[in-house]
C-alpha positions as CSV (number, residue, x, y, z in Angstrom):
1,X,48.2,-22.8,19.0
2,X,44.4,-22.9,18.3
3,X,42.1,-19.8,17.7
4,X,38.7,-19.8,18.9
5,X,36.2,-17.3,17.5
6,X,32.9,-16.8,18.8
7,X,30.2,-14.1,17.7
8,X,28.9,-14.0,21.1
9,X,32.2,-12.4,22.3
10,X,31.3,-9.2,20.6
11,X,27.5,-9.4,19.9
12,X,24.9,-8.9,22.6
13,X,22.3,-11.6,23.7
14,X,19.8,-9.9,21.6
15,X,21.9,-10.1,18.4
16,X,20.0,-9.1,15.2
17,X,19.0,-12.1,13.0
18,X,18.6,-11.0,9.4
19,X,16.2,-13.0,7.1
20,X,16.6,-12.8,3.2
21,X,13.7,-11.2,1.2
22,X,13.4,-12.6,-2.3
23,X,12.8,-9.9,-5.0
24,X,12.8,-10.6,-8.7
25,X,13.1,-7.8,-11.2
26,X,13.4,-7.4,-14.9
27,X,16.8,-6.3,-16.1
28,X,15.3,-2.9,-16.8
29,X,13.8,-2.7,-13.4
30,X,17.1,-3.8,-11.9
31,X,19.0,-1.1,-13.7
32,X,16.8,1.6,-12.6
33,X,16.9,0.5,-9.1
34,X,20.7,0.0,-9.1
35,X,21.2,3.7,-10.5
36,X,18.9,5.1,-7.9
37,X,20.9,3.3,-5.4
38,X,24.3,4.6,-6.8
39,X,22.8,8.2,-6.6
40,X,22.2,7.8,-2.9
41,X,25.5,6.1,-2.4
42,X,23.8,2.9,-1.1
43,X,24.0,-0.7,-1.9
44,X,20.9,-2.0,-3.8
45,X,19.9,-4.1,-0.8
46,X,20.1,-1.2,1.6
47,X,18.1,1.0,-1.0
48,X,15.4,-1.6,-1.5
49,X,15.2,-2.5,2.3
50,X,14.8,1.3,3.2
51,X,12.1,1.8,0.3
52,X,10.2,-1.4,1.5
53,X,10.1,-0.2,5.1
54,X,9.0,3.3,4.2
55,X,6.2,1.6,2.1
56,X,5.4,-0.6,5.1
57,X,5.2,2.5,7.4
58,X,2.9,4.3,5.0
59,X,0.7,1.1,4.9
60,X,0.4,0.9,8.6
61,X,-1.0,4.3,8.8
62,X,-3.8,3.5,6.2
63,X,-7.2,2.3,7.5
64,X,-7.5,-1.5,7.3
65,X,-9.6,-3.4,4.9
66,X,-13.3,-3.2,5.7
67,X,-15.4,-6.0,6.4
68,X,-18.7,-6.6,4.6
69,X,-20.5,-5.5,7.9
70,X,-18.4,-2.3,8.0
71,X,-19.4,-1.7,4.3
72,X,-23.1,-2.2,5.1
73,X,-22.9,0.1,8.2
74,X,-21.4,2.9,5.9
75,X,-24.1,2.4,3.4
76,X,-26.7,2.6,6.0
77,X,-25.2,5.8,7.5
78,X,-24.9,7.4,4.2
79,X,-28.6,6.6,3.4
80,X,-29.7,8.0,6.7
81,X,-27.7,11.2,6.2
82,X,-29.3,11.5,2.7
83,X,-33.0,10.7,3.8
84,X,-34.1,14.4,4.5
85,X,-33.1,15.2,0.9
86,X,-34.9,12.5,-1.0
87,X,-37.9,13.3,-2.9
88,X,-40.7,10.6,-3.5
89,X,-40.9,9.4,-7.1
90,X,-37.4,10.8,-7.9
91,X,-34.6,8.7,-8.7
92,X,-31.1,10.2,-8.7
93,X,-29.6,7.1,-10.1
94,X,-32.1,7.1,-13.2
95,X,-31.4,10.8,-13.8
96,X,-27.6,10.2,-13.9
97,X,-27.9,7.3,-16.2
98,X,-30.2,9.6,-18.4
99,X,-27.6,12.3,-18.3
100,X,-24.8,9.9,-19.2
101,X,-26.8,8.4,-22.0
102,X,-27.5,11.7,-23.4
103,X,-24.1,12.9,-23.2
104,X,-22.8,9.7,-24.9
105,X,-25.2,10.4,-27.8
106,X,-23.8,14.0,-28.3
107,X,-20.3,12.7,-28.6
């Protein structure tokens, strides 16, 4: 009598394929993570995966990296917004530097 076992008998056609994630931690980091997982009654793998997925969701909501063109456009926009307030012959940068130098001398 032979027994034949096939995962396809109980798994759907869209079975989940899991891929390993390699994470290296110091002994102290590992103990800290293990303790936190124990407090939540989770395995370390489950705890780390959940934390990583939460971090990924947060990162997805953040704006993407800006290109140099995006930065130039933002600078140009800021300059245009400030143009009405500029005074000829006055440099706010020079004033700020002078204030910082005077402050440093007082300390």
